[in-house]
One Martini backbone bead per residue (centre of mass of N, CA, C, O) as a GRO file, in nm:
protein
   65
    1UNK     BB    1  -0.224   2.045  -0.891
    2UNK     BB    2  -0.463   1.884  -0.735
    3UNK     BB    3  -0.658   1.917  -0.420
    4UNK     BB    4  -0.811   1.693  -0.168
    5UNK     BB    5  -0.991   1.714   0.143
    6UNK     BB    6  -1.126   1.435   0.333
    7UNK     BB    7  -1.380   1.275   0.504
    8UNK     BB    8  -1.393   0.929   0.609
    9UNK     BB    9  -1.575   0.637   0.640
   10UNK     BB   10  -1.666   0.344   0.678
   11UNK     BB   11  -1.771   0.259   0.340
   12UNK     BB   12  -1.648   0.487   0.205
   13UNK     BB   13  -1.585   0.680  -0.103
   14UNK     BB   14  -1.361   0.732  -0.386
   15UNK     BB   15  -1.346   0.889  -0.710
   16UNK     BB   16  -1.107   0.870  -0.980
   17UNK     BB   17  -1.229   0.946  -1.231
   18UNK     BB   18  -1.315   0.636  -1.416
   19UNK     BB   19  -1.093   0.406  -1.253
   20UNK     BB   20  -1.077   0.504  -0.943
   21UNK     BB   21  -1.111   0.326  -0.626
   22UNK     BB   22  -1.176   0.434  -0.282
   23UNK     BB   23  -1.194   0.242   0.020
   24UNK     BB   24  -1.309   0.237   0.346
   25UNK     BB   25  -1.177   0.039   0.607
   26UNK     BB   26  -1.210  -0.199   0.886
   27UNK     BB   27  -1.067  -0.379   1.108
   28UNK     BB   28  -1.084  -0.585   1.393
   29UNK     BB   29  -0.913  -0.331   1.548
   30UNK     BB   30  -1.001  -0.041   1.402
   31UNK     BB   31  -0.830  -0.012   1.151
   32UNK     BB   32  -0.756   0.162   0.885
   33UNK     BB   33  -0.837   0.103   0.535
   34UNK     BB   34  -0.733   0.080   0.190
   35UNK     BB   35  -0.921   0.028  -0.107
   36UNK     BB   36  -0.769  -0.017  -0.427
   37UNK     BB   37  -0.904   0.050  -0.753
   38UNK     BB   38  -0.720  -0.025  -1.058
   39UNK     BB   39  -0.558  -0.023  -1.318
   40UNK     BB   40  -0.275  -0.195  -1.415
   41UNK     BB   41  -0.127   0.086  -1.523
   42UNK     BB   42  -0.149   0.172  -1.224
   43UNK     BB   43   0.058   0.297  -0.991
   44UNK     BB   44   0.093   0.168  -0.651
   45UNK     BB   45   0.235   0.348  -0.376
   46UNK     BB   46   0.430   0.362  -0.090
   47UNK     BB   47   0.607   0.616   0.037
   48UNK     BB   48   0.785   0.465   0.267
   49UNK     BB   49   0.925   0.268   0.018
   50UNK     BB   50   1.069   0.471  -0.130
   51UNK     BB   51   1.310   0.581  -0.298
   52UNK     BB   52   1.491   0.856  -0.351
   53UNK     BB   53   1.452   0.850  -0.660
   54UNK     BB   54   1.143   0.822  -0.660
   55UNK     BB   55   1.085   1.080  -0.499
   56UNK     BB   56   1.212   1.276  -0.702
   57UNK     BB   57   1.024   1.209  -0.938
   58UNK     BB   58   0.768   1.297  -0.796
   59UNK     BB   59   0.849   1.591  -0.750
   60UNK     BB   60   0.892   1.658  -1.055
   61UNK     BB   61   0.564   1.586  -1.089
   62UNK     BB   62   0.425   1.747  -0.823
   63UNK     BB   63   0.458   1.589  -0.567
   64UNK     BB   64   0.395   1.615  -0.208
   65UNK     BB   65   0.664   1.479  -0.017
   0.00000   0.00000   0.00000
């Protein structure tokens, strides 16, 4: 599985494949936010709310949790 680490500033974006777009935004308090645009069939999850079973499935698929 590939990995890329990049620095991004507000207003900058990353494109994954042909259909996933991630844009960095900043709220009124200066906190960074990610705006993710992806096809409806792409599941987008926050790691901190995954159940133990979901985390294990991610690990089995090679995700570094």
